[in-house]
Every structure is written in C-alpha cells, then in structure tokens.
C-alpha positions in Angstrom: 12.3 11.0 3.5 15.5 12.7 2.4 17.2 11.7 -0.8 20.0 9.8 0.9 17.6 7.6 2.9 15.6 6.8 -0.3 18.8 6.0 -2.3 20.0 3.7 0.5 16.7 2.0 0.9 16.4 1.4 -2.9 19.9 0.0 -3.0 19.4 -2.2 0.0 16.1 -3.6 -1.4 17.7 -4.2 -4.8 20.6 -6.1 -3.3 18.3 -8.1 -1.0 16.0 -9.2 -3.8 18.6 -9.9 -6.4 20.8 -11.8 -4.0 23.5 -13.9 -5.8 21.7 -13.6 -9.1 23.8 -10.6 -10.1 26.8 -8.6 -8.8 25.8 -6.6 -5.7 27.0 -3.4 -7.3 24.6 -3.8 -10.2 21.6 -4.4 -7.8 22.7 -1.5 -5.6 23.1 0.8 -8.6 19.7 0.1 -10.2 17.9 -0.1 -6.8 19.4 3.2 -5.7 18.4 4.9 -9.0 14.8 3.6 -8.6 14.8 4.7 -5.0 15.6 8.2 -6.1 13.5 8.4 -9.2 10.2 9.5 -7.7 11.7 12.6 -6.2 12.7 14.0 -9.5 9.3 15.7 -9.5 10.9 18.5 -7.4 12.4 19.8 -10.7 8.9 20.4 -12.1 7.8 24.1 -11.9 4.0 24.3 -11.5 4.0 28.1 -11.7 3.1 28.7 -8.0 4.8 27.8 -4.7 1.6 26.3 -3.3 1.1 24.1 -6.3 4.8 23.1 -6.2 4.2 22.0 -2.6 0.9 20.2 -3.0 1.8 18.5 -6.3 5.1 17.2 -4.9 4.8 13.5 -4.0 1.7 13.1 -6.2 1.8 11.3 -9.6 5.5 10.4 -9.3 4.8 8.7 -6.0 1.6 6.9 -7.1 1.8 3.1 -6.6 -0.2 2.6 -9.9 2.2 4.6 -12.1 5.3 3.2 -10.4 4.0 -0.3 -10.9 3.6 0.4 -14.6 7.1 1.9 -14.8 8.8 -1.1 -13.2 8.8 -3.6 -16.2 10.5 -1.3 -18.7 13.1 -0.2 -16.2 13.7 -3.9 -15.3 13.9 -4.8 -19.0 16.6 -2.1 -19.5 18.6 -3.3 -16.5 18.5 -6.9 -17.7 19.4 -6.0 -21.2 22.3 -3.7 -20.2 23.9 -6.4 -18.1 23.0 -9.3 -20.4 20.9 -11.0 -17.7 17.6 -11.6 -19.5 17.3 -15.0 -17.9 16.6 -13.2 -14.5 14.4 -10.5 -16.0 11.5 -11.4 -13.6 13.8 -11.1 -10.6 15.0 -7.7 -11.9 11.3 -6.7 -12.3 10.5 -7.7 -8.7 13.6 -6.0 -7.3 13.1 -2.7 -9.1 9.3 -2.7 -8.5 10.0 -3.0 -4.8 12.7 -0.3 -4.9 10.2 2.0 -6.6 7.2 1.5 -4.4 9.1 1.4 -1.1 10.0 5.1 -1.8 6.4 6.5 -1.5 5.5 4.0 1.2 8.4 5.3 3.3 7.4 8.9 2.5 3.9 8.1 3.8 5.5 7.5 7.2 6.4 11.2 7.4 3.9 14.0 8.0 4.2 15.8 4.6 1.6 13.9 2.6 2.1 11.4 -0.2 -0.6 10.8 -2.8 -0.2 7.0 -3.1 -3.6 6.5 -4.8 -3.1 8.7 -7.8 -4.7 8.9 -10.4 -7.8 7.6 -8.5 -7.5 9.8 -5.4 -5.4 12.8 -4.4 -5.6 12.0 -0.7 -2.3 12.9 0.9 -1.3 10.0 3.2 1.0 10.9 6.1 1.4 9.0 9.3 3.9 11.4 10.8 5.7 8.8 12.8 9.2 9.5 11.5 10.9 12.8 10.8 11.9 13.5 7.2 15.6 13.2 8.1 16.5 10.7 10.9 20.0 9.2 11.1 18.8 6.3 13.2 16.8 5.1 10.2 19.3 5.8 7.5 22.6 4.6 9.1 21.7 0.9 9.2 20.8 1.0 5.5 24.0 2.7 4.6 26.2 0.4 6.6 24.5 -2.6 5.1 24.9 -1.4 1.5 28.5 -0.4 2.0 29.2 -3.8 3.6 27.7 -5.8 0.7 29.9 -3.8 -1.7 33.1 -4.4 0.2 32.8 -7.8 1.9 32.5 -11.3 0.5 29.0 -11.7 -0.9 27.7 -14.1 1.8 28.8 -11.8 4.6 27.7 -8.7 2.7 24.2 -10.0 2.1 23.8 -10.7 5.8 24.9 -7.2 6.7 22.5 -5.8 4.1 19.6 -7.9 5.4 20.4 -6.8 9.0 20.4 -3.1 7.9 17.0 -3.5 6.3 15.7 -5.3 9.4 16.9 -2.7 11.8 15.6 0.2 9.7 12.2 -1.4 9.4 12.1 -2.1 13.2 12.9 1.6 13.7 9.8 2.5 11.7 7.8 0.2 13.9 9.3 1.7 17.0 8.2 5.2 15.7 4.6 4.0 15.4 4.6 2.6 19.0 6.2 5.8 20.4 3.7 8.0 18.5 0.8 6.0 19.9 2.2 6.3 23.4 2.7 10.1 23.1 -0.8 10.5 21.6 -2.3 8.9 24.6 -0.5 11.1 27.1 -1.3 14.2 25.0 -5.0 13.4 24.8 -5.2 12.9 28.6 -3.3 16.2 29.2 -5.6 18.1 26.8 -8.7 16.7 28.5 -7.3 17.6 32.0 -6.8 21.2 30.8 -10.3 21.4 29.3 -9.0 21.8 25.8 -11.6 20.3 23.4 -9.5 19.5 20.3 -11.1 18.9 16.9 -8.0 17.0 15.8 -4.6 16.2 17.3 -1.3 15.9 15.4 1.6 14.0 17.0 4.9 14.0 15.1 8.6 13.8 16.0 10.9 16.8 16.2 13.9 16.9 13.9 16.4 14.0 13.7 15.0 11.8 16.5 12.0 9.9 17.8 12.4 10.8 21.5 11.0 14.3 21.5 7.5 14.7 20.0 5.5 17.8 19.0 1.8 17.9 19.6 -0.6 20.3 17.8 -4.3 20.4 18.9 -6.7 22.3 16.8 -9.7 24.0 18.3 -12.5 26.0 16.5 -10.7 29.4 17.1 -7.1 28.4 17.7 -4.5 25.8 18.1 -2.3 24.5 21.0 1.3 23.4 20.7 3.1 21.2 23.2 6.1 18.9 23.4 6.6 15.5 25.0 9.8 13.6 25.5 9.7 9.9 26.1 12.0 10.7 29.1 9.5 13.0 30.7 8.1 12.0 34.1 4.4 11.9 34.7 1.6 12.8 32.2 1.7 16.6 32.6 2.2 18.6 29.4 2.6 22.4 28.8 0.5 23.8 25.9 0.8 27.2 24.4 -2.3 28.6 22.6 -2.2 30.5 19.3 -4.9 32.1 17.1 -5.7 30.3 13.9 -7.3 33.3 12.0 -10.8 31.9 11.8 -12.4 35.2 10.5 -9.7 35.4 7.8 -10.4 31.8 6.7 -14.1 32.5 6.5 -13.4 35.5 4.3 -10.9 33.6 2.0 -12.0 30.0 2.1 -13.1 30.1 -1.6 -9.7 31.1 -2.9 -8.0 28.1 -4.4 -4.7 28.6 -2.5 -6.4 28.7 0.8 -8.5 25.6 -0.1 -5.4 23.7 -1.3 -3.5 24.3 1.9 -6.5 23.5 4.1 -7.0 20.2 2.3 -3.3 19.2 2.0 -2.6 20.0 5.6 -5.6 17.9 6.7 -6.9 20.9 8.7 -3.6 21.8 10.5 -3.3 25.3 9.2 -3.6 28.9 10.4 -4.1 32.3 8.7 -2.7 35.7 9.9 -2.7 39.2 8.7 0.7 40.8 8.3 0.4 44.4 7.2 -1.8 44.5 4.2 -1.3 40.8 3.3 -2.7 37.5 4.6 -0.5 34.5 5.2 -1.5 30.9 5.4 0.8 28.4 7.2 0.9 24.6 7.2 1.4 23.9 10.9 2.6 20.4 10.5 6.2 21.2 9.5 8.1 23.4 11.9 7.1 24.9 15.3 6.2 28.3 16.6 7.3 30.7 15.3 9.2 29.1 12.4 7.5 27.2 9.6 8.9 26.1 6.2 5.5 26.2 4.4 4.0 29.7 4.9 2.6 31.6 2.0 1.2 35.1 1.3 -2.1 34.4 -0.4 -4.1 37.7 -0.4 -3.6 41.5 0.0 -6.0 44.2 0.9 -7.5 46.2 -1.9 -10.0 48.8 -0.7 -12.5 47.1 1.6 -11.8 43.6 0.5 -9.1 41.0 -0.1 -7.6 40.2 -3.5 -5.9 36.9 -4.2 -2.2 37.0 -5.0 -1.2 35.3 -8.3 1.2 33.7 -7.9 1.4 33.3 -4.1 4.6 34.1 -2.3 6.4 31.7 0.0 7.6 33.4 3.2 8.4 30.5 5.5 11.5 30.6 7.7 13.3 28.3 10.1 14.0 30.6 13.0 17.2 30.6 15.0 18.6 27.1 14.1 21.4 27.1 16.6 19.2 28.1 19.5 16.6 25.6 18.4 19.0 22.7 18.3 20.3 23.5 21.8 16.8 23.5 23.1 15.8 20.4 21.2 18.5 18.1 22.6 18.1 19.4 26.1 14.4 19.0 26.0 14.6 15.5 24.5 16.7 14.5 27.5 13.8 15.4 29.7 14.7 19.0 30.8 11.6 21.0 31.6 12.3 23.9 29.2 9.8 26.1 27.4 10.3 26.1 23.6 12.2 29.0 22.0 9.9 31.6 20.6 
C-alpha cells in the first residue's frame, strides 16, 4: 500500500495496543515510524530497474527479519520515554506495527516476499488497489481523533477506524471472489481456455475490477463492475510474444519478470529492441513496469545491461473519466 496508509495503520495499531499505558501521541509516533520503516528499501539502488522492482518488498518486508527488529526498537522507545515497566507491551505494539505493513502489502497485487530469507515467493492477493481512500480514511480519522479527543473517546474512535479498514479488506476479498466467478463463466462461454486468471481492482476503488486471462499465445483483458447487469463480459485479446519469450527465456531479466509476475507478462518487439511488461499493474496500453531487455545484434538478440524502464501511464485524465463512468455500470469500451 501507499506510505500514508502504512503510516496510518502503524499509528493506529500502536495506539490500540498501548492503550492507556502511554500517551497516545507516543504510541502513534512509534507505530507510524514502524509502519513506514519497511518501505525505506525504495532508497536502495540495486544497479538495474528490474532488480529494483523485484527486490522491493523483499528482505525489508520479511516477517522473520521484522520480528527480530521489534525488540531493539521497542527497547529504544521504552528507554526514550522512561517506560521500561511496559517494555513488553511496547514490544508487542511495535512488532504488530512492523508486521502488519507487509501483511497489508500482500493484499495488493505487487508481490511481497513475506518468507525471506527462506523463500523468495512474492505473495500478492490483489484484492485491494495500492491506493484506496476507502481503506485509508477510517484509519486517519481514528488516529486524528485519538490525538485530539479525551483518551477514552479517542481510543474508541481509533478502534472503530481499525475495524472499518479491516472489514474493507474483507469486503475486497469477497468482491474479488464474486468477480472471478463471473469472469470464469464468461471466459468459458466465449471458448477462451485460460491457463491463469488475474482479478484485481482498478485504481482507487473496489467496485470496478480488471480481469486478465493468459492463454498459450496471448492474453485477454476485460473489466467487470459490481454494478453491471448479467454475466456478460467483453474481452480484448493481445499477443504475448511467445516466440520472443522462447528466444530470451534464459536471460536473467526475462526470467525475473516471468517469476515475479507469476506468469502475467508479455514481450513485444519495438524497433530493434525487445520489451517485457508486467501485466498486473496498469491496463492496455499503459503499464508502469515495462522494460527494454534486449536489442538485435546481427541475427540474434543481445541482453541489455542494465535494462531500461520504459513504462508509462497513458492519458490519465481520459482514463479517470472512463474509470468512474465504467464503475457506475456504463457499457463503455476501455480507452486504448
């Protein structure tokens, strides 16, 4: 999730666990810091755009390492505020503020390596968009309330914010499951034999969902609003560059994206260069994570070192206009 959401979640968790044992501002401060801490890995330069992408949300988001980090941070907080008698409570509060960060990230589609250093598997449910005001606002209201109201009332507001935001995550899982069922029936009705299907919300909401269905030689993209009538869905087909993948599969950059995207990727030749795109984040034709990985030299392909990120977001204004109208159930083709 975005940094504001993580800061608000960490602060809310810190306040909820510490309760009346310390001043709310102290719990919110340390909880917010711990809620933000894992994302500091964005400042690490791994020397290549693809490595920067695939190594984000890795060791800094590992439950094992964050669990080891919790006691010294809690000891520091207890010492700074002269509250050694409640060190164990600080430990619990800050451990929860740390580990809820990657657990929340794992609800998005990006991929969070929770099991490092034992496994590099990128967990990503894809049931909430990386920025969603409906999730963040209850947390912010609760934290602001606990800092401004009498402690009893403030703690109730904070607890309510945590409850509402958590229920919203549950709602996302239910909505995703419902859309997946409709999408699978629509694909079957159209004779599209999908190897894997991705269902994930469009930006800033959980009403309009994007569906990507991968086939051996292509992929199909469709959209489903919870306000749509019936089970019919429109799918557009695109080539996934299977011959290019067969030629370049052994290159580390191609292999990394193929693994990290969990198979939702496509290759395309643009001029003398080959581009690989992670299809999970964006929609046709605009994707954030698109990289040039090889260029033609003579009769073959030569890997680019380093790779070059060439992703773009398309016409944002036109896209937002379509998104909100489509979310309300208007039968509109996506902007291309």
